[in-house]
N, C-alpha and C positions, 0 to 999 in steps of 0.2 A: 254586834257580837252576841247580845242576849238572844236574839232570834235564832242565830246559828246554834248556840248551845241547846236551846229548847228543841229545835228541830232534830238535832243529833240524839237527844234523849228519847223523843217520840219515835224516831226511826228504829232505834235500838230496841225499844220495848215492843213496837209493832212486830218486829222480826222475831223476837222471843215468843210472843203470843202466837204468831203464825206457825212457828216451829212446833208448838204444842197442839196444833190442829184446829186453831180458831182464827183463821185469817179474817181481816176486816172485809166486810161486804159492801162498804160504802162506795157508791158510784154516782156519777153525774145523774141528776134526776131523783136521786134518793135523798130528799132534803128535809125530812121530818125534823132532824136535829137542828136545822137552820131556822127553826121557829122557837128555839130556846132563848132564855135570858142569857146573854153573853157578857161576862165580866172580862176586863182586859187591863193591862198595864198602860200607863200614859205613853210609854215608849212604843207600844204596839199600835195605839191609836195614831201616833205621829207617823209611823211607817205606812199605815194605811193612807193617811192624808197625803203624804209625799207621793205615793203611787197614784192616787187620784189626781193630784195637782199635775204630775208629769204626763198623765194620760189625757186628762180632760181640761186642764187649765183652771183658772180662777172661777169660771162659770160652773165647772163641775164641782168644785169645792163648795161654792155658794149653794148649789142645789142639794148637795149632801148635807149641809148644815141645816137647811130647811127640813129635810126629811128626818134628820137626827133629832131635831127639836120636837117633831111630831111623835117620834118614838119615845122620847123622854116623857112627854105628857101622857101618852098611853100607858107607859110603864108605871108612872105615879098613880094613875087611875086604877090600874090592875092591882097594885099593892105588893105583889110577890111573884116569884118566878113561876110557880105552878099556874097561877091565874094568867100570867103572861102567855105561857105555852097554850093554854086553852083558848086564848084569843086567836090563835093560829096566824099570828102576824109574822110575816117573813122578815128575816134579817135585812138590814139596810142594803146589804151587798149581794143578795140572792137575786139572780136574773135567769129566767128560763131554766130553772133547776140547777144552776151552777153558781159557784162563788166567784164574784168579779174581782175579789182581792185574795184569791186562793194562796198565792205566794206570800202574802203578808198577813194571812188570817191569824187571829190570836191563838195563843197556846191552848186556851180552853176549847177551841174548835179542833185544833190538831190532836188533842188528847182523846177525843171520842173514838171508841173502837167498837163498832156495832158488828155483832156476829150473827144476828138473825137475818133472814132473807130480806132483801130490799123491799119486796112487796108487803112485808109485815110492818114496815115503817109508815105506810100510807096514812095520812091524816084523814083520808076519805073512806077508809074501810072500817065500818062499825064492827066490833067484835074481833078485830085483828089480834093475833097473838101478842103477847107482851114483847116489846122491843128489848133486846138484850144489848145493853151498853156497858162495856167494861171500861171504866175510867182507868187509865193507865196509872201505875204506881207513881209515875213522875208527876201526875196531877196533884196527888196528895202533897208531895214535896213542894210543888209550885205554890199551892194554897197556903201551906204552912209558912213558907218563906215570904211570899208576896201578898197574901190574902188581904192584909190591911191597906195595901197600896192599890188594889184593883178597884174598878168602878164599872158601872153599866157602860158598855162600849159606846152607844150613841151619845151619852153624856160626855164621855171623854173626847169623842170626835168634835163636839161643839166646843169644849174647853180648849182643845189643841188648836182648832181653827181660829178661835178668837185671840189666841196668844200671838202677839205681834213680834215676839223675839225671834231672831234667826235660829233655825234648827241646825244642829251640828251633827 
């Protein structure tokens, strides 16, 4: 239910922004944002794990937990989200320029609204123009409401995977 409500808010605001002449230019392969520090709610991490479990089974979840633990260690070493971005470490779920959990991606990912040209987002282009990211107004409401409940997505993945209680 939460995911549906958040999706509806993002879709509505994306539509409003597009109507003002600033459509999102995000496309497969345009993945600079997928190197950001991503916070999420436990429910969002649970939905991702359920999707991975359904698609890849217990072995897929086990491999994900190993990768997530590596991300958590790297994040601790980086110390903050800006330093993390500069590491250019891709999201756990980014493969071949695409999100492998796109339907379950956290709200923080859904709320990015990049209006610059995709080529400007390249991490490999020195001197590229500044990326224009418009965080949707819903993002502010999300953070105001849930901010204290969110955590670094890889840490939540590990916590949710280690929880032995049945998910409802």
